[in-house]
C-alpha atoms as an extended CHARMM CRD file, in Angstrom:
* protein
*
       217  EXT
         1         1  MET       CA              0.0000000000        0.0000000000        0.0000000000  PROA      1               0.0000000000
         2         2  ARG       CA              1.3590000000        3.4480000000       -0.9080000000  PROA      2               0.0000000000
         3         3  GLU       CA              1.9870000000        5.9270000000        1.8740000000  PROA      3               0.0000000000
         4         4  TYR       CA             -1.3010000000        7.0640000000        3.3700000000  PROA      4               0.0000000000
         5         5  SER       CA             -2.2940000000       10.7270000000        3.0320000000  PROA      5               0.0000000000
         6         6  TYR       CA             -4.8190000000       12.1880000000        5.4720000000  PROA      6               0.0000000000
         7         7  SER       CA             -4.9270000000       15.4260000000        3.4860000000  PROA      7               0.0000000000
         8         8  GLU       CA             -5.7550000000       13.6670000000        0.2380000000  PROA      8               0.0000000000
         9         9  TYR       CA             -8.7530000000       11.8680000000        1.7270000000  PROA      9               0.0000000000
        10        10  TRP       CA            -10.2380000000       14.8630000000        3.5510000000  PROA      10              0.0000000000
        11        11  GLU       CA             -9.6990000000       17.2140000000        0.6230000000  PROA      11              0.0000000000
        12        12  LYS       CA            -11.6670000000       14.7850000000       -1.5380000000  PROA      12              0.0000000000
        13        13  CYS       CA            -14.4550000000       14.6910000000        1.0480000000  PROA      13              0.0000000000
        14        14  TRP       CA            -14.8040000000       18.4430000000        1.4600000000  PROA      14              0.0000000000
        15        15  ASN       CA            -14.6300000000       19.0730000000       -2.2820000000  PROA      15              0.0000000000
        16        16  SER       CA            -17.8150000000       17.0170000000       -2.6020000000  PROA      16              0.0000000000
        17        17  GLU       CA            -19.7570000000       19.3300000000       -0.2530000000  PROA      17              0.0000000000
        18        18  ASN       CA            -22.0270000000       22.2320000000       -1.2110000000  PROA      18              0.0000000000
        19        19  LEU       CA            -21.6840000000       25.4670000000        0.7600000000  PROA      19              0.0000000000
        20        20  ASP       CA            -25.3760000000       26.3740000000        0.5650000000  PROA      20              0.0000000000
        21        21  GLU       CA            -26.3600000000       23.0260000000        2.0420000000  PROA      21              0.0000000000
        22        22  LEU       CA            -23.7190000000       23.3070000000        4.7490000000  PROA      22              0.0000000000
        23        23  LEU       CA            -24.9630000000       26.7790000000        5.6920000000  PROA      23              0.0000000000
        24        24  LYS       CA            -28.3990000000       25.3350000000        6.4650000000  PROA      24              0.0000000000
        25        25  TYR       CA            -26.7860000000       22.8990000000        8.8660000000  PROA      25              0.0000000000
        26        26  LEU       CA            -24.3590000000       25.4780000000       10.2230000000  PROA      26              0.0000000000
        27        27  SER       CA            -27.1840000000       27.7750000000       11.3300000000  PROA      27              0.0000000000
        28        28  GLY       CA            -28.1250000000       25.2440000000       14.0080000000  PROA      28              0.0000000000
        29        29  TRP       CA            -24.7190000000       25.7160000000       15.6320000000  PROA      29              0.0000000000
        30        30  ASN       CA            -25.0100000000       29.4830000000       15.8710000000  PROA      30              0.0000000000
        31        31  GLY       CA            -25.5740000000       30.1660000000       19.5670000000  PROA      31              0.0000000000
        32        32  SER       CA            -25.8230000000       26.4920000000       20.4490000000  PROA      32              0.0000000000
        33        33  ARG       CA            -24.8370000000       25.6370000000       24.0270000000  PROA      33              0.0000000000
        34        34  SER       CA            -23.4450000000       22.4060000000       25.4540000000  PROA      34              0.0000000000
        35        35  GLU       CA            -22.1220000000       21.0860000000       28.7370000000  PROA      35              0.0000000000
        36        36  GLU       CA            -18.5790000000       21.2450000000       27.4430000000  PROA      36              0.0000000000
        37        37  ILE       CA            -18.9590000000       24.9060000000       26.4950000000  PROA      37              0.0000000000
        38        38  ASP       CA            -20.2350000000       25.6030000000       30.0140000000  PROA      38              0.0000000000
        39        39  ILE       CA            -17.1780000000       23.8270000000       31.4410000000  PROA      39              0.0000000000
        40        40  LEU       CA            -14.8230000000       25.9320000000       29.3230000000  PROA      40              0.0000000000
        41        41  LYS       CA            -16.5680000000       29.0530000000       30.6060000000  PROA      41              0.0000000000
        42        42  ASN       CA            -16.4430000000       27.8550000000       34.2160000000  PROA      42              0.0000000000
        43        43  TYR       CA            -12.6870000000       27.3020000000       33.8890000000  PROA      43              0.0000000000
        44        44  GLY       CA            -12.2100000000       30.8590000000       32.6610000000  PROA      44              0.0000000000
        45        45  VAL       CA            -11.2870000000       29.9410000000       29.0960000000  PROA      45              0.0000000000
        46        46  LYS       CA            -11.1140000000       32.9620000000       26.8070000000  PROA      46              0.0000000000
        47        47  ASN       CA             -9.3390000000       31.8630000000       23.6320000000  PROA      47              0.0000000000
        48        48  VAL       CA             -9.7810000000       28.5090000000       21.9050000000  PROA      48              0.0000000000
        49        49  CYS       CA             -8.2160000000       26.7310000000       18.9540000000  PROA      49              0.0000000000
        50        50  ASP       CA            -10.5750000000       24.4470000000       17.0280000000  PROA      50              0.0000000000
        51        51  VAL       CA             -8.2730000000       21.9320000000       15.3380000000  PROA      51              0.0000000000
        52        52  ALA       CA             -9.5280000000       19.8760000000       12.3750000000  PROA      52              0.0000000000
        53        53  CYS       CA            -12.4840000000       22.2440000000       12.1970000000  PROA      53              0.0000000000
        54        54  GLY       CA            -14.1580000000       20.6870000000        9.1510000000  PROA      54              0.0000000000
        55        55  PHE       CA            -16.6600000000       23.2350000000        7.8880000000  PROA      55              0.0000000000
        56        56  GLY       CA            -16.6350000000       25.2050000000       11.1270000000  PROA      56              0.0000000000
        57        57  ALA       CA            -19.6550000000       23.9590000000       13.0810000000  PROA      57              0.0000000000
        58        58  HSD       CA            -17.9080000000       23.8340000000       16.4540000000  PROA      58              0.0000000000
        59        59  THR       CA            -15.9190000000       26.9470000000       15.5700000000  PROA      59              0.0000000000
        60        60  LEU       CA            -19.2000000000       28.8280000000       15.1320000000  PROA      60              0.0000000000
        61        61  ALA       CA            -20.6400000000       27.4230000000       18.3630000000  PROA      61              0.0000000000
        62        62  LEU       CA            -17.5840000000       28.6180000000       20.2700000000  PROA      62              0.0000000000
        63        63  LEU       CA            -17.5620000000       32.0480000000       18.6280000000  PROA      63              0.0000000000
        64        64  SER       CA            -21.2610000000       32.6210000000       19.2210000000  PROA      64              0.0000000000
        65        65  ASN       CA            -20.7550000000       31.7950000000       22.9010000000  PROA      65              0.0000000000
        66        66  GLY       CA            -18.2450000000       34.5880000000       23.3180000000  PROA      66              0.0000000000
        67        67  PHE       CA            -14.8940000000       32.8370000000       22.9260000000  PROA      67              0.0000000000
        68        68  THR       CA            -12.0520000000       34.1890000000       20.8220000000  PROA      68              0.0000000000
        69        69  VAL       CA            -11.3590000000       31.3980000000       18.3460000000  PROA      69              0.0000000000
        70        70  GLU       CA             -8.7890000000       30.3560000000       15.7680000000  PROA      70              0.0000000000
        71        71  ALA       CA             -9.3290000000       27.2890000000       13.6170000000  PROA      71              0.0000000000
        72        72  SER       CA             -7.3940000000       24.9940000000       11.3410000000  PROA      72              0.0000000000
        73        73  ASP       CA             -7.8970000000       22.0190000000        9.0650000000  PROA      73              0.0000000000
        74        74  ILE       CA             -5.6640000000       19.8430000000        6.9240000000  PROA      74              0.0000000000
        75        75  SER       CA             -7.9580000000       20.3670000000        3.9070000000  PROA      75              0.0000000000
        76        76  PRO       CA             -7.7060000000       23.6650000000        1.9860000000  PROA      76              0.0000000000
        77        77  LYS       CA            -11.3080000000       23.1670000000        0.8740000000  PROA      77              0.0000000000
        78        78  ALA       CA            -12.4620000000       22.7870000000        4.4920000000  PROA      78              0.0000000000
        79        79  VAL       CA            -10.6680000000       26.0360000000        5.3560000000  PROA      79              0.0000000000
        80        80  GLU       CA            -12.4030000000       27.7230000000        2.4100000000  PROA      80              0.0000000000
        81        81  LEU       CA            -15.8120000000       26.4260000000        3.5190000000  PROA      81              0.0000000000
        82        82  THR       CA            -15.2310000000       27.4110000000        7.1460000000  PROA      82              0.0000000000
        83        83  THR       CA            -14.0990000000       30.9100000000        6.1950000000  PROA      83              0.0000000000
        84        84  ALA       CA            -17.0940000000       31.4280000000        3.9170000000  PROA      84              0.0000000000
        85        85  GLY       CA            -19.5370000000       29.9840000000        6.4450000000  PROA      85              0.0000000000
        86        86  LEU       CA            -18.2780000000       32.0560000000        9.3650000000  PROA      86              0.0000000000
        87        87  LYS       CA            -18.4810000000       35.1900000000        7.2280000000  PROA      87              0.0000000000
        88        88  GLU       CA            -22.1860000000       34.5130000000        6.6760000000  PROA      88              0.0000000000
        89        89  PHE       CA            -22.7030000000       34.7110000000       10.4460000000  PROA      89              0.0000000000
        90        90  GLY       CA            -20.6540000000       37.8560000000       10.9560000000  PROA      90              0.0000000000
        91        91  TYR       CA            -17.3010000000       36.2910000000       11.8270000000  PROA      91              0.0000000000
        92        92  GLY       CA            -15.3660000000       37.1650000000        8.7080000000  PROA      92              0.0000000000
        93        93  ASP       CA            -12.2430000000       38.2000000000       10.6270000000  PROA      93              0.0000000000
        94        94  VAL       CA            -11.5780000000       34.7940000000       12.2440000000  PROA      94              0.0000000000
        95        95  ARG       CA             -8.1920000000       33.3150000000       11.4050000000  PROA      95              0.0000000000
        96        96  VAL       CA             -8.5500000000       29.8820000000        9.7690000000  PROA      96              0.0000000000
        97        97  ARG       CA             -5.3410000000       28.2290000000        8.6210000000  PROA      97              0.0000000000
        98        98  ILE       CA             -4.4050000000       25.1270000000        6.6400000000  PROA      98              0.0000000000
        99        99  ALA       CA             -2.6640000000       22.7580000000        9.0470000000  PROA      99              0.0000000000
       100       100  GLY       CA             -2.9420000000       19.1540000000       10.1540000000  PROA      100             0.0000000000
       101       101  ILE       CA             -3.4900000000       17.9600000000       13.6930000000  PROA      101             0.0000000000
       102       102  LEU       CA             -0.0640000000       16.2760000000       13.7760000000  PROA      102             0.0000000000
       103       103  ASP       CA              1.7060000000       19.5810000000       13.1860000000  PROA      103             0.0000000000
       104       104  THR       CA             -0.5270000000       22.5770000000       13.8290000000  PROA      104             0.0000000000
       105       105  GLY       CA              2.1730000000       25.2070000000       13.4320000000  PROA      105             0.0000000000
       106       106  TYR       CA              1.0710000000       27.1760000000       16.5060000000  PROA      106             0.0000000000
       107       107  GLU       CA              3.5040000000       28.3260000000       19.1720000000  PROA      107             0.0000000000
       108       108  ASP       CA              3.7700000000       26.4850000000       22.4880000000  PROA      108             0.0000000000
       109       109  GLU       CA              1.0760000000       27.3740000000       25.0420000000  PROA      109             0.0000000000
       110       110  SER       CA             -0.9160000000       29.5700000000       22.6600000000  PROA      110             0.0000000000
       111       111  PHE       CA             -4.4680000000       28.8320000000       23.8370000000  PROA      111             0.0000000000
       112       112  ASP       CA             -6.5200000000       28.5040000000       27.0130000000  PROA      112             0.0000000000
       113       113  ALA       CA             -8.2410000000       25.5040000000       25.4280000000  PROA      113             0.0000000000
       114       114  VAL       CA             -7.9220000000       23.3700000000       22.3220000000  PROA      114             0.0000000000
       115       115  THR       CA            -10.7710000000       21.3630000000       20.7920000000  PROA      115             0.0000000000
       116       116  ALA       CA            -10.6210000000       18.4490000000       18.3550000000  PROA      116             0.0000000000
       117       117  TYR       CA            -14.0130000000       16.9400000000       17.6230000000  PROA      117             0.0000000000
       118       118  SER       CA            -14.2250000000       13.4930000000       15.9780000000  PROA      118             0.0000000000
       119       119  VAL       CA            -10.7390000000       13.5690000000       14.5070000000  PROA      119             0.0000000000
       120       120  VAL       CA             -8.3930000000       11.5690000000       16.7430000000  PROA      120             0.0000000000
       121       121  ASP       CA            -10.3400000000        8.3960000000       15.9440000000  PROA      121             0.0000000000
       122       122  HSD       CA             -9.7070000000        9.0280000000       12.2360000000  PROA      122             0.0000000000
       123       123  LEU       CA             -5.9800000000        8.5630000000       12.7810000000  PROA      123             0.0000000000
       124       124  THR       CA             -3.9190000000        5.4520000000       13.3450000000  PROA      124             0.0000000000
       125       125  ARG       CA             -3.2430000000        4.7240000000       17.0090000000  PROA      125             0.0000000000
       126       126  LYS       CA              0.3580000000        5.9340000000       16.7430000000  PROA      126             0.0000000000
       127       127  ASP       CA             -0.7520000000        9.1660000000       15.0750000000  PROA      127             0.0000000000
       128       128  ALA       CA             -3.5200000000        9.6150000000       17.6610000000  PROA      128             0.0000000000
       129       129  GLU       CA             -0.9230000000        9.6260000000       20.4240000000  PROA      129             0.0000000000
       130       130  LYS       CA              1.1910000000       12.1150000000       18.4560000000  PROA      130             0.0000000000
       131       131  ALA       CA             -1.8590000000       14.3260000000       17.8100000000  PROA      131             0.0000000000
       132       132  ILE       CA             -2.7890000000       14.4730000000       21.5000000000  PROA      132             0.0000000000
       133       133  ARG       CA              0.7670000000       15.4910000000       22.3900000000  PROA      133             0.0000000000
       134       134  GLU       CA              0.5500000000       18.2470000000       19.7720000000  PROA      134             0.0000000000
       135       135  LEU       CA             -2.7460000000       19.5380000000       21.1920000000  PROA      135             0.0000000000
       136       136  MET       CA             -1.2880000000       19.5200000000       24.6860000000  PROA      136             0.0000000000
       137       137  ARG       CA              1.7380000000       21.4430000000       23.4080000000  PROA      137             0.0000000000
       138       138  ILE       CA             -0.3030000000       24.3630000000       22.0820000000  PROA      138             0.0000000000
       139       139  ALA       CA             -2.5490000000       24.5350000000       25.1700000000  PROA      139             0.0000000000
       140       140  LYS       CA             -1.3550000000       26.7610000000       27.9990000000  PROA      140             0.0000000000
       141       141  LYS       CA             -0.1330000000       25.1980000000       31.2290000000  PROA      141             0.0000000000
       142       142  GLY       CA             -3.2380000000       24.5430000000       33.2790000000  PROA      142             0.0000000000
       143       143  GLY       CA             -5.3160000000       24.7880000000       30.1030000000  PROA      143             0.0000000000
       144       144  LEU       CA             -7.8220000000       22.3240000000       28.6890000000  PROA      144             0.0000000000
       145       145  VAL       CA             -7.9690000000       19.9660000000       25.7210000000  PROA      145             0.0000000000
       146       146  LEU       CA            -11.3090000000       18.6480000000       24.4710000000  PROA      146             0.0000000000
       147       147  LEU       CA            -11.4350000000       15.4690000000       22.4160000000  PROA      147             0.0000000000
       148       148  SER       CA            -14.3930000000       13.5160000000       21.0830000000  PROA      148             0.0000000000
       149       149  PHE       CA            -14.5890000000        9.9500000000       19.8340000000  PROA      149             0.0000000000
       150       150  ASP       CA            -17.3920000000        8.3820000000       17.8180000000  PROA      150             0.0000000000
       151       151  THR       CA            -18.9820000000        5.2870000000       19.3300000000  PROA      151             0.0000000000
       152       152  PRO       CA            -18.3780000000        2.3520000000       16.9230000000  PROA      152             0.0000000000
       153       153  GLN       CA            -21.5110000000        1.0710000000       15.1960000000  PROA      153             0.0000000000
       154       154  ASN       CA            -22.1740000000       -2.2970000000       13.5360000000  PROA      154             0.0000000000
       155       155  GLU       CA            -21.9830000000       -0.6890000000       10.1010000000  PROA      155             0.0000000000
       156       156  ASP       CA            -18.4650000000        0.4960000000       10.8400000000  PROA      156             0.0000000000
       157       157  PHE       CA            -17.3660000000       -3.1250000000       10.8250000000  PROA      157             0.0000000000
       158       158  SER       CA            -19.6560000000       -4.3640000000        8.0310000000  PROA      158             0.0000000000
       159       159  THR       CA            -18.5770000000       -1.7090000000        5.5250000000  PROA      159             0.0000000000
       160       160  PRO       CA            -15.7670000000       -3.1310000000        3.3350000000  PROA      160             0.0000000000
       161       161  HSD       CA            -12.3910000000       -2.3240000000        4.8520000000  PROA      161             0.0000000000
       162       162  LYS       CA             -8.9100000000       -3.5380000000        5.6330000000  PROA      162             0.0000000000
       163       163  THR       CA             -7.8510000000       -3.8980000000        9.2590000000  PROA      163             0.0000000000
       164       164  LEU       CA             -4.4500000000       -2.3830000000        9.9120000000  PROA      164             0.0000000000
       165       165  GLU       CA             -1.9660000000       -3.8260000000       12.3870000000  PROA      165             0.0000000000
       166       166  ASP       CA             -3.0470000000       -1.4440000000       15.1570000000  PROA      166             0.0000000000
       167       167  GLY       CA             -6.7450000000       -2.2740000000       14.7620000000  PROA      167             0.0000000000
       168       168  SER       CA             -7.5890000000        0.8000000000       12.6790000000  PROA      168             0.0000000000
       169       169  LEU       CA             -9.9970000000        0.2620000000        9.8020000000  PROA      169             0.0000000000
       170       170  LEU       CA             -9.0640000000        1.5060000000        6.3260000000  PROA      170             0.0000000000
       171       171  TYR       CA            -12.1490000000        1.7910000000        4.1210000000  PROA      171             0.0000000000
       172       172  GLU       CA            -12.2910000000        1.5240000000        0.3440000000  PROA      172             0.0000000000
       173       173  ASP       CA            -12.9920000000        5.2500000000        0.0210000000  PROA      173             0.0000000000
       174       174  GLY       CA             -9.7510000000        5.9910000000        1.8880000000  PROA      174             0.0000000000
       175       175  MET       CA            -11.0880000000        6.9050000000        5.3280000000  PROA      175             0.0000000000
       176       176  ILE       CA             -9.3600000000        5.6150000000        8.4580000000  PROA      176             0.0000000000
       177       177  PHE       CA            -11.4020000000        4.9130000000       11.5820000000  PROA      177             0.0000000000
       178       178  HSD       CA            -10.0370000000        3.5030000000       14.8050000000  PROA      178             0.0000000000
       179       179  PRO       CA            -12.9700000000        1.9480000000       16.7300000000  PROA      179             0.0000000000
       180       180  TYR       CA            -11.9760000000        2.8780000000       20.2710000000  PROA      180             0.0000000000
       181       181  GLU       CA            -13.3840000000        1.0430000000       23.2360000000  PROA      181             0.0000000000
       182       182  ASP       CA            -13.5190000000        3.0090000000       26.4870000000  PROA      182             0.0000000000
       183       183  ASP       CA            -10.5240000000        1.2370000000       28.0110000000  PROA      183             0.0000000000
       184       184  GLU       CA             -8.3640000000        2.1280000000       25.0150000000  PROA      184             0.0000000000
       185       185  ILE       CA             -9.4020000000        5.7830000000       25.2870000000  PROA      185             0.0000000000
       186       186  ASN       CA             -8.5200000000        5.6760000000       28.9740000000  PROA      186             0.0000000000
       187       187  ASP       CA             -5.0950000000        4.3830000000       27.9900000000  PROA      187             0.0000000000
       188       188  LEU       CA             -4.6440000000        7.3410000000       25.6370000000  PROA      188             0.0000000000
       189       189  MET       CA             -5.5560000000        9.6910000000       28.4930000000  PROA      189             0.0000000000
       190       190  LYS       CA             -3.5400000000        8.0160000000       31.2520000000  PROA      190             0.0000000000
       191       191  GLU       CA             -0.8830000000       10.7330000000       31.4100000000  PROA      191             0.0000000000
       192       192  TYR       CA             -3.4600000000       13.4960000000       31.8660000000  PROA      192             0.0000000000
       193       193  CYS       CA             -6.1870000000       14.4640000000       34.2990000000  PROA      193             0.0000000000
       194       194  VAL       CA             -9.6590000000       13.8400000000       32.8830000000  PROA      194             0.0000000000
       195       195  ILE       CA            -12.0110000000       16.4640000000       34.3080000000  PROA      195             0.0000000000
       196       196  TYR       CA            -15.0840000000       15.6290000000       32.2220000000  PROA      196             0.0000000000
       197       197  HSD       CA            -16.3410000000       12.6140000000       30.3220000000  PROA      197             0.0000000000
       198       198  LYS       CA            -19.7550000000       12.0480000000       28.8380000000  PROA      198             0.0000000000
       199       199  THR       CA            -21.4030000000       10.3230000000       25.8800000000  PROA      199             0.0000000000
       200       200  ASN       CA            -23.8250000000       12.7400000000       24.2520000000  PROA      200             0.0000000000
       201       201  GLN       CA            -27.0820000000       12.0010000000       22.4380000000  PROA      201             0.0000000000
       202       202  LYS       CA            -25.2640000000       11.6370000000       19.1200000000  PROA      202             0.0000000000
       203       203  GLY       CA            -23.0380000000        8.9220000000       20.5530000000  PROA      203             0.0000000000
       204       204  ASN       CA            -19.9600000000       11.1450000000       20.7260000000  PROA      204             0.0000000000
       205       205  ARG       CA            -17.7930000000       10.4220000000       23.7420000000  PROA      205             0.0000000000
       206       206  ILE       CA            -16.5420000000       13.7940000000       24.9480000000  PROA      206             0.0000000000
       207       207  TYR       CA            -13.4230000000       14.0800000000       27.0950000000  PROA      207             0.0000000000
       208       208  ILE       CA            -11.9870000000       17.2710000000       28.5740000000  PROA      208             0.0000000000
       209       209  VAL       CA             -8.5330000000       16.8670000000       30.0580000000  PROA      209             0.0000000000
       210       210  GLY       CA             -6.0470000000       19.1490000000       31.7570000000  PROA      210             0.0000000000
       211       211  SER       CA             -3.0010000000       19.9790000000       29.6330000000  PROA      211             0.0000000000
       212       212  ASP       CA             -0.5690000000       19.2930000000       32.4900000000  PROA      212             0.0000000000
       213       213  PRO       CA              0.5350000000       15.7030000000       33.1310000000  PROA      213             0.0000000000
       214       214  VAL       CA             -1.2090000000       14.0200000000       36.0810000000  PROA      214             0.0000000000
       215       215  ASN       CA              1.8560000000       14.1060000000       38.3200000000  PROA      215             0.0000000000
       216       216  LYS       CA              2.1440000000       17.8920000000       37.8940000000  PROA      216             0.0000000000
       217       217  MET       CA             -1.4630000000       18.8290000000       38.6460000000  PROA      217             0.0000000000
């Protein structure tokens, strides 16, 4: 198998999307509130980086709840869609850059909090560990990192795929999905202090962790 490219797959995905249709969906995120947003507020978070922002749904939710936000995505098309979508809701001055989660390009300790929704489980296990270290690097000491993982469904296993050595699934369309069980997520988080964990109505398992290692908190 040739060397895998995350950017190639996600660029293909976002190039298939229509901005007008995405805007209809995006409107539901404008002003939307969640438990995790309340936690960020309670911890005094002011500025947030939304990594692997997709088309900007969570970016918009954060902005419309009063946070200062920067965003990034590995796909140039996703960055284009996010920029255009945010502009429609009055956030045309938000900085959205092209960058992958494995190397965000931000300075150390740049943000009070960093969010990465439904992205770590679309990496191999080795890359997931590297990505979490990168998110911790750009979060301030004492800051927060929010991660979400999709709950594996039967169709995830029945859809034609190859199983990689680490248990990740590589589908025929090029997507990688690592079907994490809770104990494997806990292993990923073992060096950090988990302050919040909940499975929401959509089946997303949300974790908020402190950026400092456990033995320093």
